[in-house]
N, C-alpha and C positions, 0 to 999 in steps of 0.2 A: 751258485760256486759254494767250490771247496773250502773246508773252515780255514785252510792252510791259508790260500788266496785273503782269507779275511782278515787273518792276523797281519800277513803280511802286507797290506794296504794301513793297517792300523799303524805299523811301526814304520813304514814308511812311505808319509802321504804325500812326498813332493818328489816320485821318479817320474822324469819326461817319457812323453808319450814314443813308440815307438809306428814310424810309419815307411811301407812300400815292403816290407821284410818277409810278410805273410799273404800268399796269395791261395783263393778257394778256386776251385776250374765248375764247371758245368755239369761233371757229374760227382762233386764233393769231394773231392781228393783235395790234399791240403800241399803246396808247396812252400818250401824255405827257402830266400830270393834276399842274397849276398849280394854285396856291395857291386860286386863284374854280372851280375844277375840284371840288378835293378838301371846299370850305365848302360846295360843293349838294350833299353826298352822297355814300354809298361809292361804289364799283364794285362792279359794271357800269352803274348808276344814273344817274352821272357819268361817263360816260368820259374827257371830256376829246378829248386832240387824234392822231389816225391818223396813227402815224407811217408814212410811206412815203419817206425815205431809202434808197436799200438797202446803201450801206456801212452805216452806221447798224444797219440790219435786221441784217444781217451778224457784227456787231460782238458785237451783243448775243447773237445764237447762240452765237457761242464765247466766252462767259465767260458762259451761264446753269447755276447749277446751284441745290441746297437744302446750306442748310448743317445742323448735326447734330439740328436742331429740327424738320428738316419744313420749313424757311421756301425758297420761291424765290429768288436774288437775280441780278440781275444786277452782277457785277466790273466798274464803271467808274474806270478805273485803282483807284486806292486808295482807294474809296467801295466800300461795298455799296451796290446804290440794292433793295432790298426790292420784291416784285412779286405786286401786286394781282390774285389768279386769279376770274374770272367763275366758272369750273367746277374743271379739272384744269389742271395746273402743263406737260401736256403734251397737245398735240391732235396726235393718226396721220392720215397722209394714206396711203391703200391704191393700188397700184396692183395693173393686170390681172396681172398676175404671181404675186398673192398675195404681194410685198414690200411690208410697211411700213413705214415713214420718219414721225421725228417734226416737228415743227412747222419745228424747229431746223437740219436736214436729217441729222441722226441714224438709220443702222439699225438694227432689231432684229425679235426675233422675239416671237411672240405665246405667253404665259405660260395666259392663262384670258383669255376673251370676256365681258362683265360687259353685262346690261342693266337700266334701272331703270322708273320706274310712268309714265314720261311715252316711254318709247321710246327715248330714248337708249343709245349705243352704247358701251363703254369697252372697251379692252384694258389685261391688268396685262403688262407686259411689265421685262425685268432695268434697261429705263433707269427705269423708272417705271412711275405711272400715267396711261392719258391717256382724252381722248374723240377717237371717231372722226367726223374733219372731216364737216359735212351732208353736203359732198357727195360726198363717202365709203360714207355708208350702204348702197345697193345692190351695193358691190361687198364690202360686209359681209356682205351678205345674201349673197350670190353663197359666201360660204365656210361658210355658215352651213349652207345649202342641199350645198354641198359636202363635208361631216361634218367642216373643218378645223377649227371651230370649234365650242362647244357653249355656249351665251348661259348663265349664270347670274344670277337674278332678282336685284339688288341695291338696297337706299333711298340712293336719292343723298346725304342729309346724313347717312350711313352712311361713305364715302368716305374723306374727308379719314385719322377715325381709323383708320379697318382700315391706308388703305394711307401712314399717316404727312407729310399734307402740310397746310400750315397755310394758307387760302382766301386772309384779310387780317394777314398780317404786321402793316401800316397796325395792326390790331384791337385784337389781342394785345400791340404795342408799348404802344398807349396805356394798355390796362390793368394794366400791368407799373411806367408807370411812377408 
């Protein structure tokens, strides 16, 4: 977490959390969701505006993590901005050399390879569960063919409970309120 964020948290410890305003799609792209977008439906049916500002995206990446309940958020200064997930909290990019990196730029190692009924490939890692980016599925297939990974079949709808993440903190917050 950035030092400036830690300082803001110390200075303003009681800023209310924000729900529904930020979404992460299955390709690791961030979307801002204003009131009108949120009123149009849940993420990803109503995605919002694609973030393209590199420095803002880098700031989100450096300050993106999960709380104790498995809700992923971006710590924006003193405010937690909870993230709506299209698929998983992380999206993996694979390299020809076999390395795996999260959409936030963090390298990791693979503990387990998972495959759902729609053919989507997930990787369980020390950083958490993530979906393999669609552009890298061929590299995942190479890893399977080379015997580095053995896919285990899963039901996609079981992944949040099994791996402890909340796809929609906004929906959870609304039912708790």
